[in-house]
N, C-alpha and C positions, 0 to 999 in steps of 0.2 A: 677248495679246488682242486683237492685229489678227486675227488668224485666227475668232475672236467674232465683231468686227464684220464680217465678211465675211460670214459664215453671218448675222446680223440683216437686212445689208440683201439676202440672197439671196430669203431668209423673207419680208419685206417686198414683194420683186419677186413675188413667188410668189401672193402674198396678193392682187396689186394695190390695196397702199399703199403711198405716197410720206413720211415726214416730211421736217421742215421742219428737215436738216442743222444751217443757220442759226440754228435756234433751241436748238437740240443742245447740252447743258454736260454735263460730266463731274463725279464730285465720289467721291474716294477715303475711306474709311469705314476709321478706326483705332477701337482701344481705350486707346493710349496716343496724347499730344501729341507723335508723333516728325515730323522732314520726310521726305519721300517724293521719288523720283526724280520728275523730269517725263520723264513718256511722252508721247509723241504719238501721241494717238486721231487717227484718222484712216475718212472713210467717205466713200470715192469721191472720194478725195484733198481733202477739205475737213477740215481740222483741226478736232479738237473741242474747245473750249474748254475749259479745267481751272476749276470755283472752287470756294471755301471752302462754302458755301450759299449756297441757290436752296431758289424754293418750288415743289411739286408738288402742281398744282390752287390750293389753299389752306391746303396744308401745308407747312410752313419744316421744311428738311431743314439739319441741318449736316456736317459732316465729322470730329465729335465723335460 
């Protein structure tokens, strides 16, 4: 997954965009209620917080 985040980071850079990494979260989506391994996601050596639910604009999104 780290390679994809690096690719995404390069895409932002190439398009002169700058994501606010400190406001970035990750959610693991599954069909079943199972425990996930804790993967550490990082962009530019900043860890991305894993959350169980979040709001995208005004749309609530949860891990289920």
